[in-house]
N, C-alpha and C positions, 0 to 999 in steps of 0.2 A: 890549266886554265888560269889566266892572270886575274888577280883580284882587282876589283874596281873600287877605288876610294871615293867616297861621296863627301863632298865639301858642303858644310852647312853654315848658315850665317850665325854669328854670335848673337844670341838673344839680348844679352846685356848691352852690347854695342848698339843694337837696333833700338832698344828702349831709350838709351841715352841720346842717340841722334834725334829720335822723334820728339823727346821732351825738350831738347835744346832748340829744335826748329820751331816748335809751338811757342816756347818762351820768347824767342826772338820775334816771331810774328806778332804775339800779343804785346810785347814791349813797343814795337814800332807802331802798332795800332793805337795804344794808349798815348804815345808821344805825339802822334798826329792829332788826336782829339784834344790833347792838352794845348798844343800850339794853336789849333784852330780857335779854342776858347779864349786864348790870350789876345789874339789879333782882333781889333774892332771890325765890325761888319762893313764899315765904310771903306776899309782898305781894299777889299777884293774887287770892287768895280774899277779901281785905279789901274793904270797901265802895268805897274809892277805886279799888282795882284792878279791881273789877267794873265800876265806872263807866267807867274808861278803856277796858276791853275792849269794853264795849257801844258807847261812842261811836266807837271805832275800827271796829267792825263796821258801824255805821250809815254812817260816812264811806266805808268801803270799798265798800259796796253802792251808795251814792249816786253816788260817782265812777265806779264800774264801769258803772252804768246810763247816766250822762251820756256817757261815752266810747262806749259801745255805740250810743247813739242817734245819735251823730255818724256812725258808719259805716253804721248801718241806714238813716239818711236818705239817705246817698250811694247805698246799694244800691237804695233805692226809686227814686231818680232814674235810676240805671243800668238798672234793669229796665224802667222806662217808656221810656227811650231805646232799649233793645234791641228792644222790641216795635215801635217806630216806625222801626227801622233807622237810628237815630242813635247817636252815640258817647257822648253825655252829658258830664258834667263830666270833663275830662281834662287840665286845665292846671295847677291848683294841686297841687304835689307829684307823686310818681310815680303814674301812672294816675289822677290826680285825687283821691288819698286824703285830701288835706288841704283839700278844698273846703269841707266842713262847718265846719272850724275858721276858715277865712277868712270864711265867712258869719257865724259867731259874733262875730268881732271887728268886722265891719261893723255888725251890729245894736247891739252894745254902744257903739260910738263915735258912732252917729248921735244926733241931737237928739231928745228926747222931746217930742212935740207933743200938747198937751191941747186939745180943742175948747173954744171960749169958752163954749158953753152946756152943757158937760158937768158932771156931778157929780164933781168932781175926786177926792174920796176914794174913791168906789165905782169910778170909772173906773180908778184905779191898783190898787185892792184886788182887782178881778176877776182879772186875769192872775196876780197873786201867789197867790191862793187856788187857782186852777187848777193852778199849778205845784206848790204844797205838797201839795194833796190827791192829785194824781197820784202823788206819791212815797210818801205815807203808805200808799196801797193796797199797795205792794210789801212792807210789813211782814208781810203774811200769806203771802207766797210762800215755800215751802220750796225752797231751791236744791239740796242733796245731803243833770172830770166835766162836764163842761161846765156852765156856770152862765149863768143869764139876766142876771146883773148887768152883764156887759160890754156887751151891746147896749143895755140900758136906760139905763146911765149915760152913753152917748154922746149922748143927746138927738137922735138922728137916725133917720129912718124906716127906712133900709135895715138898720142894725144891729139895730133893734128887731124888725123882721120876721124877721131871721135868728135872734134869740134866742127868739122865740115858736116858730119852727119847731123849734129845738133842744130846747126844753122838751117840746113835744108828741111829738117823735120819741123822746126818751129815755124818757118815760113809756110809750109804746106798746111799746117793745122790752125795757124792763127787766122787764115782766110776763112776757114769754116766756122771757127768760133765767132768771128766778127759778124758773119751773116746770120748765125743763130741768134746772137744778141740783138740784131736788127729786128727780128721777129718779135722779141719781147718789147723792144722800144716802140714798135708800131702798135702793139696792143695797149701798152701803158700810156702812150702819148707823152712820154717823158724819158729823159736820160738820167734822172736822179734816182739813185737806188732806194732812197727812203720813199719816194713817191711810188716806185714800182712795187715795193712791199706793201705799202698802204692800200693799194688797189687790189691786193689779194686777200684782204682781211675778210673775216667771216668763215663760212664753211670751207672744207678742204677742196671742194670742187671749184672754188674761185681761184685756186692756184693755177698759174699759167701752164703747168704741165698737163692739166686737165682741161685746157681750153680757155680758162679765165672767167668763168661765170655763166649765168643764164643766157646773156646776149650773144656769147661767142662759143658756147659749149661744143658746136660741131667742129671747131678748130682743134679739138683733142687729137684728131687724126693727123694733124700737122705738128702740134706742139709737143706731143709725147715723143715722136721720133726726134724732134729738135733737142729735147732734154737728153735723150740717149746719145745723140751725136756730140752734144756738149760734154757729156761725161767721158766718152771715148777720146775726144779731142784733148780733154784735160789730161788724160793719161799720157798722150803723146807730147803735150806741151811740157809736162813736168818730168819727162824721161822715165816714166814708171813702166814696169812690165805690163803688157807684153811689148811695149815700145821703147825699151831701154837700150836701143841700139847704139847710142853715142857712148855707152860705157859697157858694152857687151863683153863680159869677161872671157868668153870662149874665143873671141876674135881680136879684141883690142886691149886685153888685160884689164884695164879699168877706164879706158877711153881718155877723155881730156883730163881726168884726175890722176893719171898713172904716176906722174912725177911729184905729186903733192903729198905732204905728210904733216903731222902735228896740227897747229892752229889753222893754217891755210886750208887744209883738208876739212877741218871741223867747220870752217866758215862756209865752204861749199855745201856740206851736208845740211847745216842749219838753213841755208838759203833754199836748198832744194825742198826740204820738208816744210818750210814756211810757205813756199809756192804751192805745195800740194794742199795744205790746209786752206790756203787762200782760194784755190779753185773749188774746194768743198764748200766754202762759205759762199762763193759766187753762184754755184748751182742751187744752193739753198735759197738765196735771195731772188734769183731770176725765175726759178721754176716751181719752188715748193714753199712759197709763202713767207720765207724769211723767219721772222720772230712770231708770226701768226700760228697758233696751235691748231687751227682748223675747226674751231668751235664758234657758236654764235657770238658776235661781238658784244651783245648786251650782257652776256655772262661775265665777260672780262671787265666790262665797265662797272659792274656791280661790286667788284672786289675792291679792297683798300688799295690806295695808290701804290704803296711799296710792294704789295703782293702781286699786283698786276704787272709791274715792271719785272719782278722776279720770274713770273711765268714767261714773259716775253724772252728774257735772257736765257733761261733754262731751255726753252723751246729752240731758240736759235743755236745754242751750243749743242744740244742733243742732235739736231738735224745735221750739223756740221760733222760731229763725231760719227754719225751713221754713215755719211758718205765717205769719210776716211776709212771706215771699216770695209766698205764696199771696194775701195781702191786696194786695201790690203788683201782682201780675198781674191781679187783679180790677180795680184802678184803671186798668190799661192798656187793657183791651179790653171792659169792660162799660159800656154807655151809662147815663147818669143816669136814674133813675126820676122820674116826675112825683109830685107830693106826694100825690095821691089814690091812686096805685098803692102808694106807701110805706105809707100808712095802711091800705089794704085788705090788704096782705100781713101787716102786724103784727096787726091785730085780727080779720080774717076767716079767716086761714090758720094763722099761727103759734100764736096763742092757743088756738083750739079743738084743734089738733093736740097741743099740749103738755099740755092738760088731759086729753085722751083717753089719752095716753101715761102720765101719772101714775096714772090709774085702772088701766091695763093692768099696769104694773109692780107697783102695790100689790096687785092681785088675784093676780098670779103669786106674789108672796112669801107672801101669806096662804095660798094654795092649797098651796104647797110646804111651809110649816110645818105645815099640817093633814094632810099626807100624801096629798093628792088628786092630786099630780103626781109 
């Protein structure tokens, strides 16, 4: 019987990296506070000050999302391993916490290989656009896309088939997602995400997944299925199992990504996971109260301002991580759909159901305003 060699992380290296990371973070924090104190308050309302604050906010959100994606990717792998009774990544860093960063450096340092018959400009532009557009979507998220080009540019049959699948899949489920969101907009009377979340404040039964409060609680029979349809459609939109047909390894090797390596492949992966977390944030905002923890509002108003904002932020992040874990669990134990099953679910079940629900919610609101209910 062959001996199995177990590789363990170096505790000294782990301690060293942790201390260096904390020291760098503390140093940057002290530097920011020092610079803020040196600059007179009258500078920040000026155009240059506003530009610096805006750029700093964008950088903060972008870096925060990137770091979060590193740990969420690790959580995705750990959850999948746990369902299969494996340990998952556990070598790089304490409990494997630095595995995603090791993978990042591996992808960055590898050679970029462009197929000889590929359209080189579009081939490299596709992952870059995927990455950029995935992060632009986060501009609409209040805290407190797949493209056909990648597979077409590779000039290979497997990536091309994966791209066609991705395009058809996105069109099929974007229609359902749009109709589901219309139900929320009708109840909220606004397309502003902040307004939608504000109207769900208070107890948890005010969340739109549970009907939206005392005046519309019977609509739970409509809105709860809408939340489920949104969740399932989000799986299809982000090419997650059981709807990962554009990159089905048993049929298309890796789909539209089959010819990609190194940094372009990394950009595709980051864009895909950024979209997944974005959809988790959207279902949190639209159906489950966003940053509202589901307790009486006067309890929150009685807290100090900084603590109230901290509760809001932790609540929003906690709900988003919860839905990411749900997506990871679906990946672990739901078998892949056939393509005809995917299309039938989108066009014959979700689309008619969403249309009927829009009619029901609209009728309920009109009848309520007319005094018939």
